[in-house]
MARTOR-6796 format. One record per atom (N, C-alpha, C): x, y, z; residue in three letters; atom name; residue number from 0. Coordinates in steps of 0.05 Angstrom, whole numbers. Example, Ala and Ser with C-alpha at 12.3 -4.5 7.8 and 13.67 -1.06 7.14 Angstrom:
BEGIN
       px       py       pz   vonu   kemar   sedo
      264     -114      156    ala       N      0
      246      -90      156    ala      CA      0
      264      -66      156    ala       C      0
      257      -45      142    ser       N      1
      273      -21      143    ser      CA      1
      258        1      157    ser       C      1
This chain:
BEGIN
       px       py       pz   vonu   kemar   sedo
      341      526     -230    met       N      0
      339      503     -247    met      CA      0
      321      510     -271    met       C      0
      331      505     -294    leu       N      1
      317      511     -319    leu      CA      1
      298      488     -325    leu       C      1
      272      496     -330    leu       N      2
      253      475     -338    leu      CA      2
      253      471     -368    leu       C      2
      265      449     -376    thr       N      3
      265      442     -404    thr      CA      3
      241      425     -410    thr       C      3
      237      420     -436    arg       N      4
      214      404     -444    arg      CA      4
      214      376     -432    arg       C      4
      238      364     -431    gly       N      5
      241      338     -419    gly      CA      5
      234      337     -389    gly       C      5
      243      358     -375    arg       N      6
      237      359     -346    arg      CA      6
      208      364     -341    arg       C      6
      195      380     -357    val       N      7
      166      385     -354    val      CA      7
      151      359     -359    val       C      7
      159      344     -380    leu       N      8
      145      319     -385    leu      CA      8
      150      299     -363    leu       C      8
      174      299     -352    leu       N      9
      180      281     -330    leu      CA      9
      164      288     -305    leu       C      9
      161      314     -300    leu       N     10
      145      323     -277    leu      CA     10
      116      315     -281    leu       C     10
      105      319     -305    leu       N     11
       77      312     -311    leu      CA     11
       73      281     -308    leu       C     11
       93      266     -317    ala       N     12
       91      237     -315    ala      CA     12
       91      229     -285    ala       C     12
      108      242     -270    tyr       N     13
      110      236     -241    tyr      CA     13
       83      242     -227    tyr       C     13
       72      266     -233    leu       N     14
       47      274     -220    leu      CA     14
       24      255     -228    leu       C     14
       24      247     -253    ala       N     15
        3      228     -263    ala      CA     15
        6      201     -249    ala       C     15
       31      192     -247    thr       N     16
       36      166     -234    thr      CA     16
       27      166     -205    thr       C     16
       35      187     -191    met       N     17
       28      188     -162    met      CA     17
       -2      192     -159    met       C     17
      -15      206     -177    gly       N     18
      -44      209     -176    gly      CA     18
      -58      182     -179    gly       C     18
      -48      166     -198    val       N     19
      -59      139     -203    val      CA     19
      -55      121     -178    val       C     19
      -31      123     -166    val       N     20
      -25      107     -143    val      CA     20
      -43      114     -120    val       C     20
      -46      140     -114    val       N     21
      -64      148      -92    val      CA     21
      -93      141      -98    val       C     21
     -102      145     -122    ala       N     22
     -129      138     -129    ala      CA     22
     -134      108     -126    ala       C     22
     -115       91     -133    ala       N     23
     -117       62     -130    ala      CA     23
     -118       55     -100    ala       C     23
     -102       68      -84    leu       N     24
     -103       63      -55    leu      CA     24
     -130       70      -43    leu       C     24
     -141       93      -51    val       N     25
     -167      102      -41    val      CA     25
     -189       82      -49    val       C     25
     -188       73      -74    ala       N     26
     -208       54      -84    ala      CA     26
     -206       28      -69    ala       C     26
     -181       18      -65    ala       N     27
     -178       -7      -50    ala      CA     27
     -187       -4      -22    ala       C     27
     -182       19      -10    arg       N     28
     -191       24       18    arg      CA     28
     -221       23       20    arg       C     28
     -234       36        1    arg       N     29
     -264       36        2    arg      CA     29
     -275        7       -1    arg       C     29
     -263       -9      -19    arg       N     30
     -273      -36      -23    arg      CA     30
     -268      -53        2    arg       C     30
     -245      -51       14    val       N     31
     -239      -67       37    val      CA     31
     -256      -59       61    val       C     31
     -259      -33       65    ile       N     32
     -276      -24       88    ile      CA     32
     -305      -32       83    ile       C     32
     -315      -30       59    ala       N     33
     -342      -38       53    ala      CA     33
     -346      -68       58    ala       C     33
     -326      -84       52    ser       N     34
     -330     -113       56    ser      CA     34
     -325     -122       85    ser       C     34
     -308     -108      100    leu       N     35
     -302     -116      127    leu      CA     35
     -319     -102      148    leu       C     35
     -333      -81      141    asp       N     36
     -348      -66      161    asp      CA     36
     -378      -73      159    asp       C     36
     -383      -99      157    thr       N     37
     -411     -108      156    thr      CA     37
     -416     -126      180    thr       C     37
     -441     -130      187    pro       N     38
     -448     -148      209    pro      CA     38
     -438     -177      204    pro       C     38
     -440     -186      179    gln       N     39
     -431     -213      173    gln      CA     39
     -401     -216      177    gln       C     39
     -386     -197      167    ala       N     40
     -357     -198      170    ala      CA     40
     -349     -196      200    ala       C     40
     -363     -180      215    arg       N     41
     -356     -178      244    arg      CA     41
     -363     -205      258    arg       C     41
     -384     -217      250    glu       N     42
     -391     -243      262    glu      CA     42
     -371     -265      254    glu       C     42
     -361     -264      229    gln       N     43
     -340     -283      221    gln      CA     43
     -315     -278      237    gln       C     43
     -308     -253      242    trp       N     44
     -284     -247      258    trp      CA     44
     -287     -256      286    trp       C     44
     -311     -252      298    arg       N     45
     -315     -261      325    arg      CA     45
     -313     -292      327    arg       C     45
     -324     -306      307    ala       N     46
     -322     -335      307    ala      CA     46
     -293     -344      305    ala       C     46
     -278     -331      288    trp       N     47
     -249     -338      285    trp      CA     47
     -234     -332      311    trp       C     47
     -241     -310      323    lys       N     48
     -229     -302      349    lys      CA     48
     -235     -323      370    lys       C     48
     -259     -332      372    ala       N     49
     -267     -353      391    ala      CA     49
     -252     -379      385    ala       C     49
     -249     -385      360    glu       N     50
     -235     -410      352    glu      CA     50
     -206     -409      360    glu       C     50
     -193     -386      357    thr       N     51
     -165     -384      365    thr      CA     51
     -162     -386      396    thr       C     51
     -181     -375      410    ala       N     52
     -181     -377      439    ala      CA     52
     -185     -406      448    ala       C     52
     -202     -421      434    arg       N     53
     -206     -449      440    arg      CA     53
     -181     -465      434    arg       C     53
     -167     -459      411    gln       N     54
     -143     -473      404    gln      CA     54
     -121     -468      425    gln       C     54
     -120     -444      435    lys       N     55
      -99     -437      455    lys      CA     55
     -104     -453      481    lys       C     55
     -129     -456      489    gln       N     56
     -136     -471      513    gln      CA     56
     -133     -501      510    gln       C     56
     -137     -511      486    ser       N     57
     -137     -540      482    ser      CA     57
     -108     -551      481    ser       C     57
      -88     -534      476    gly       N     58
      -61     -543      476    gly      CA     58
      -54     -560      451    gly       C     58
      -63     -551      428    glu       N     59
      -57     -566      403    glu      CA     59
      -28     -563      397    glu       C     59
      -19     -578      376    ala       N     60
        9     -579      368    ala      CA     60
       21     -551      362    ala       C     60
        5     -535      348    val       N     61
       15     -508      341    val      CA     61
        4     -488      361    val       C     61
       22     -475      375    ala       N     62
       13     -455      395    ala      CA     62
        6     -429      381    ala       C     62
      -18     -420      384    arg       N     63
      -27     -396      372    arg      CA     63
      -35     -376      394    arg       C     63
      -27     -351      390    arg       N     64
      -35     -331      410    arg      CA     64
      -65     -325      406    arg       C     64
      -78     -320      428    ala       N     65
     -106     -312      426    ala      CA     65
     -108     -284      415    ala       C     65
     -128     -280      398    val       N     66
     -132     -253      386    val      CA     66
     -145     -235      406    val       C     66
     -136     -210      408    thr       N     67
     -147     -192      427    thr      CA     67
     -164     -170      414    thr       C     67
     -161     -166      389    ser       N     68
     -176     -145      375    ser      CA     68
     -205     -153      369    ser       C     68
     -223     -134      371    asp       N     69
     -251     -139      365    asp      CA     69
     -257     -135      336    asp       C     69
     -238     -125      320    glu       N     70
     -242     -120      292    glu      CA     70
     -219     -132      276    glu       C     70
     -224     -139      251    pro       N     71
     -202     -150      235    pro      CA     71
     -179     -130      231    pro       C     71
     -154     -140      231    pro       N     72
     -131     -122      229    pro      CA     72
     -132     -105      203    pro       C     72
     -141     -117      181    ala       N     73
     -142     -102      156    ala      CA     73
     -161      -78      158    ala       C     73
     -183      -81      172    leu       N     74
     -201      -59      176    leu      CA     74
     -189      -37      193    leu       C     74
     -176      -45      214    ile       N     75
     -163      -25      232    ile      CA     75
     -140      -10      217    ile       C     75
     -125      -25      202    leu       N     76
     -102      -13      187    leu      CA     76
     -112        7      166    leu       C     76
     -132       -1      150    leu       N     77
     -141       17      129    leu      CA     77
     -159       39      139    leu       C     77
     -171       36      162    arg       N     78
     -189       57      173    arg      CA     78
     -173       77      190    arg       C     78
     -155       67      207    asp       N     79
     -142       84      226    asp      CA     79
     -114       93      217    asp       C     79
     -101       78      201    arg       N     80
      -73       84      193    arg      CA     80
      -70       90      164    arg       C     80
      -91       98      150    phe       N     81
      -89      102      121    phe      CA     81
      -70      124      113    phe       C     81
      -68      147      127    pro       N     82
      -48      167      119    pro      CA     82
      -20      156      119    pro       C     82
      -13      140      138    ala       N     83
       14      128      139    ala      CA     83
       19      109      115    ala       C     83
       -2       95      107    ile       N     84
        0       78       84    ile      CA     84
        4       94       59    ile       C     84
      -10      116       56    val       N     85
       -8      133       32    val      CA     85
       20      145       31    val       C     85
       30      156       53    val       N     86
       56      169       54    val      CA     86
       78      149       47    val       C     86
       78      125       59    ser       N     87
       99      105       53    ser      CA     87
       97       95       25    ser       C     87
       73       92       14    thr       N     88
       70       83      -13    thr      CA     88
       80      104      -33    thr       C     88
       74      129      -28    val       N     89
       83      150      -46    val      CA     89
      114      153      -44    val       C     89
      125      149      -21    leu       N     90
      155      151      -19    leu      CA     90
      168      128      -34    leu       C     90
      158      104      -31    ile       N     91
      170       81      -45    ile      CA     91
      166       84      -75    ile       C     91
      142       92      -84    cys       N     92
      137       96     -113    cys      CA     92
      153      119     -124    cys       C     92
      158      139     -108    ser       N     93
      175      162     -117    ser      CA     93
      204      153     -122    ser       C     93
      214      136     -104    phe       N     94
      241      126     -107    phe      CA     94
      242      109     -133    phe       C     94
      223       91     -136    leu       N     95
      223       74     -160    leu      CA     95
      220       91     -186    leu       C     95
      203      112     -185    phe       N     96
      200      129     -208    phe      CA     96
      226      144     -214    phe       C     96
      239      154     -194    ala       N     97
      265      169     -198    ala      CA     97
      286      150     -210    ala       C     97
      287      126     -200    phe       N     98
      307      107     -211    phe      CA     98
      301      101     -240    phe       C     98
      276       95     -246    leu       N     99
      268       89     -274    leu      CA     99
      273      113     -292    leu       C     99
      267      138     -282    ala       N    100
      272      162     -298    ala      CA    100
      302      165     -303    ala       C    100
      318      160     -283    phe       N    101
      347      161     -286    phe      CA    101
      357      142     -307    phe       C    101
      347      118     -307    val       N    102
      356       97     -326    val      CA    102
      346      105     -354    val       C    102
      321      113     -357    val       N    103
      310      120     -383    val      CA    103
      325      144     -395    val       C    103
      330      164     -378    arg       N    104
      345      188     -388    arg      CA    104
      373      181     -396    arg       C    104
      385      162     -382    gly       N    105
      412      153     -389    gly      CA    105
      413      138     -415    gly       C    105
      392      122     -420    val       N    106
      391      106     -445    val      CA    106
      384      124     -468    val       C    106
      365      142     -465    leu       N    107
      355      158     -487    leu      CA    107
      370      184     -491    leu       C    107
      387      192     -471    gly       N    108
      401      217     -472    gly      CA    108
      423      216     -493    gly       C    108
      435      240     -498    pro       N    109
      456      241     -518    pro      CA    109
      481      226     -509    pro       C    109
      493      212     -527    gly       N    110
      517      196     -520    gly      CA    110
      541      214     -517    gly       C    110
      560      204     -503    arg       N    111
      585      219     -499    arg      CA    111
      603      213     -523    arg       C    111
      617      234     -532    pro       N    112
      636      229     -554    pro      CA    112
      659      211     -545    pro       C    112
      667      194     -563    thr       N    113
      690      177     -556    thr      CA    113
      716      192     -561    thr       C    113
      736      188     -544    pro       N    114
      761      203     -548    pro      CA    114
      777      192     -571    pro       C    114
């Protein structure tokens, strides 16, 4: 495959885009973990967990399952499953980038001669 100027620019744009996406994910992860991994956040989660258990026992109109986790789901997801989040996000963004590149190259590319 011959690397033309357009393909090199496309590759650089792809790498820059994926770099920004991963950097944004890492920054968001840090913010969420910093806000949810505090004693106050844990106490709020425990209070909410106790409230859902009380609602389950009282038999209110809306049946809610009792929470079993000792930590908020967002904290568990971003702390324990972050590599899966990064991989899936990069795959989805890669597909969207490839589609957009295909459309842009089709619009800006040389036109076909009319017969």
